[in-house]
C-alpha positions, 0 to 999 in steps of 0.5 A: 500551492499548499503542500505538506513538506518533509524537510528532515526525517523524524520531524513533523511535516511543514505546511508550506506554500511552494511553486506550482509544478509544471508538466515536462515531456511525458508528464501530466499535471494533476490537481489532487482530489484525495491522497491516502495515508500509507504506512510507507509514508510513515516509514519515510517521515520517521526515517525508517526508509533513508533514501528520500529526496529532501525536501520531499512531499509525501503521498503515493495513493493519489487520485486526481484530475488531469489539468495539463499534459506535457508533450508526448503524452497519450492516453490521457487528456485534461479532465480525466480522473486518474490514479498515481501509485508508488512506482513512479518511474523505472529505467526500462533497461536493467535486467529486471525491467527487461524481464518484466520485473520492473518492481525490482528496477535498479534505478527506480523513482518512487512517488512521495520518496524520490518524486514529490507526491500527493500531500499537496494541491497539485502534483506531476507524474509520468503519464505511463505510470498513471492509471484510469480508475474504476468509476464505481469508487469515490475519490476517497474510497479508491485512493487506498487501493493505489497502494494498500490494494495493489501491494495486498493484491501482489502479496495474495498472488505470492501466497498462491492458491491456498484456501485458508489464509491468515492475515497478520495486522488488520489495517488498510491493506489487510481489510482490502485483501481480505475482501478479495480473498473471500471473493475468490472463495478463500477463508480468512483468519485475522490476527491483530494486536493483543487486546485490539477488540475494534480491529477484531470486530472490524475483521469479523464485520468484513467476513473473516471466519476468525479474529484474534490476537497475533499471540494466539495459534491459528484455530486451523492449519493455514495454507498461507499467511500475509504479514502486513504489520512491520513487526519481525516477531510475527514471522515465526508466529505465522510459520508455526501456523502454516502447513507444510509446503505453505507460504508466508508473505512479508508484505511491508517495505520495512520490518523490525528485526526478525528474532532467531527461530528454530529451523523446525519452523521452516522445515517441511518446505515452508516458503518465506518471501517478501513483496517489493513494490509493484509492477504496472501490470499488477495495477492493470490486473488489480483494477480490472478485478476491483471493477468486477467486485465491490470492495468496501473501503473503510476511510477516515478523511483528514484535511491536508493541513492535518497530515501530521494528525493522520500520520500520528493516528496511523503510528499509534494504531488508532485507525480502522481502515485507511486515512485519506487527505483531502486538499 
């Protein structure tokens, strides 16, 4: 089969012919229909995340059809459309797994990082970490929901029930979570790179009450803020716009260094927390919500062989919404 393979971080993916995978016990073989291009993939390719299995096939926003099932698989059969997310395995025995926090598992396996992912024609995955997908979404539209949507959903839940929400970095995850927030009756304020008029117009088109530069102070005092851009200096900026008792959620897996900041920005019982990975319950809850509302997922499609082009567009901030690869 054809696959785009990372051999060494900091280098381009290689278009290679590799052996077709076979499903083992508890696994499904999946024909990839679409795979989203996530910023986490970029961090893996660029070496910001340094524990990847090498060589590795990236990609963890995978939509596909079950081609074959291994032994001890229940719930899926050949022909089912399923989604494969970032969390591909958890140990089930560590204190985190036993307490329902499998996203913090001590011995996890992540798709496209430890386990070959979806930048390929076929992949295998543990069936118990795969999910049925809402029928209302096309293959390309539902792919970004498998990470951008899921992490955005978890970040929104971490932010609490506040009604005035700031979002810093208006890309794949932000444009999904902004719609969920509005569906829940919240008012959204979008913060983008200075001068990024396209992103600001995109945010307004999706119903945000205000859109401007992340260098600007929020026009209102925020109850909470979500930071999706991997830029550490946005934390003090967000704290300066959040009310006393408000929450700032760092929703990325990697971020540049957070600069020194005055304690006064934290004082007033402001809360800062990160989001780490996802749980299977997050996926169940999120896809139930996605089936009850209609999320407008903005995608730009690329052929599998053009994965490096898509990653380059993401790296340079030239995407509106999400990139999706089609084998």
